[in-house]
C-alpha positions, 0 to 999 in steps of 0.5 A: 500500500502506497501510504506513508502513515508513519512519515505523516506522523513524523512530519506532523501531518494530520491523517484524514479518513472518512467512510464510504460505502458506494461508488459515487461517495468514494469518487467524491472523497477521492476527488476531495483528496482525503488520505484514506477511505474506510469501508466500515462495517458501520454500513450495517447501521447507515446502509442496512438499518440495523441497530449495530454492526453485529449483523454485517457479513463478509459478503456485505463488506466485499460487495461495498468494497468493490463499489468503493474501490471503483470510485477511489482511483487514488485514495487507499481503501481499507476494508473493515473486517466484520464480526466472525470474519477473523475468529481463526487465523485461517479465517482472517487470512482467507477473508483478508485476501478476499478484501484485497481481491475486492480492491482494498489496500488493507484491512482493519481488525478490532481489538488485539488479535495477535495470531491473526494480525501476525498472519496477515502481516507475514503475508504482506497484508497491511493491517489497521488496528482498532482499540477503545470502544469495539462495536462488534463486541460491545454490550453498550456504547460508552466511553472506554478507558475511564477506569485505570485498569481499562485504560492500562489494558488499552495502552498495553494493547496499543503498544503491542499492536505498534510492535507487531507492525500495524500501520496505524490504529483507530482509537474510538471513544476513549478519554483524550488524556489516554489517547494523547498518552498512546499517541505520544508512546507509539511509533505509528499514527493514531486516528481518533473518533471520539478520542480528542485532538491529540490523535494523529488523524481523525475519522468520521462516518460520512453519513453522520458528518453530512447529517443524514440521520439527525437523531444520531448525535454522540458528543464527538460528532460535528455535522458539516452539512444537513443533507437530511433537510437538503434532500427532503426539500428537494423531494418536496419541490419535485413532488410539488412540481410533478403534482402541479404539472410544471415538471417536466417543462419545455427545457427538460423535454426532448423535441 
């Protein structure tokens, strides 16, 4: 994968990552010049309507990865390995290879899975780590690492992932002070989501930051647009013009 993550950290350049699940959004993000596109298993919620990511299958992920890869001509694509796709070393290796065949440049794995990560790295497959809140196994969505023993475990896992050779790690929903300590301790870059400003980069779910679902409003989320309103207004105008017979007009009709 042609992405110098450690170099960006050393040069104090922030890494910009967003999710995408389809060709058109990937094309837009690619043209906007972001650093990484994550085909997140968050598609279970924003694309499929589930309450969490636990129902997402490897087939779902590969379908969306193929679409995103067709749109991302220059931006590296990371495939999010879904729940149950890396239970064993064999599963992890086989499914990671399927992601690469689908067009991904690397994969992301939740938690510290030493044997699986080692196997992928030994086969030259770039791996992004993910610590803190782990949606695939979380019983509830809450900030992780507030308790000293929990914070120590996350720090220990971060050091382990760093030593194993993952190229970066996502830190999700942890105290800013813990994220700062991890970022200053490990060699690889950290990419935060709900982890404060000291991470080496930031990631958001594209649907969330664009304001598709206004009912989803965690503290870390900043909306950069309100597409919910824009889309509804456009549909309302279309409905009105068709009902009144003003669309299609002469300008939008073949003659």
